[in-house]
Every structure is written in structure tokens, then in C-alpha cells.
C-alpha positions in Angstrom: 61.7 -59.3 71.1 61.3 -55.6 70.0 62.6 -56.5 66.6 60.1 -59.3 66.3 57.2 -57.2 67.3 58.1 -54.6 64.7 58.6 -57.4 62.1 55.0 -58.5 62.8 53.8 -55.0 62.0 53.0 -53.7 65.4 54.1 -50.3 66.6 53.7 -50.4 70.4 55.1 -47.6 72.6 58.2 -49.2 74.1 60.3 -48.2 77.0 63.5 -50.1 77.6 65.0 -50.4 81.1 68.5 -51.8 81.4 71.2 -52.2 83.9 73.8 -52.2 81.1 73.2 -49.2 78.9 75.4 -48.5 75.9 75.4 -45.8 73.2 74.8 -48.5 70.6 71.8 -50.0 72.5 70.2 -46.6 73.0 70.8 -45.5 69.4 69.4 -48.8 68.0 66.3 -48.8 70.2 65.5 -45.2 69.5 66.1 -45.6 65.8 63.6 -48.5 65.8 60.9 -46.4 67.5 61.4 -46.9 71.2 60.3 -44.0 73.3 63.2 -44.1 75.8 66.0 -46.2 77.1 66.3 -45.8 80.9 69.1 -47.0 83.1 68.6 -48.9 86.4 67.9 -47.8 89.0 65.2 -45.9 87.3 64.1 -42.5 88.6 60.4 -42.7 89.5 59.8 -39.3 87.9 61.3 -40.6 84.6 59.1 -43.7 84.7 56.0 -41.5 85.3 56.9 -39.2 82.5 57.5 -41.9 79.9 54.5 -43.9 80.9 52.3 -40.8 80.5 53.9 -40.2 77.0 53.3 -43.9 76.1 49.7 -43.7 77.3 49.2 -40.3 75.8 48.2 -38.9 79.1 49.0 -35.4 80.6 
């Protein structure tokens, strides 16, 4: 879905959350502009940080 959104010309701040992280997934997502790739279970502080980055909030 992320690839399709990019193909349509949108650049939305994206945070991936996955239970099955891999180096390839992370490298591919970050290369295509994702802000972060987080592993489940996600640390609440990490979510708060990346949401504030995505929303450009302090």
C-alpha cells in the first residue's frame, strides 16, 4: 500500500509497525521515505516520539 501511495504522488509521514521485522523490510521502507519501522510490541514512548515527529509537534 505504501508503494501505491507514493506512486500516486503523495508523501505522507508513514510509521510501519510489524511483528516480523527484517533488515530488508526496514531498509526498503526507510529508503522510500518511511519515518520509522517499529517492532511489536511497540514501546509507548517510541510511538509517542514518532507520532510527534509525523505531526511536527514538540
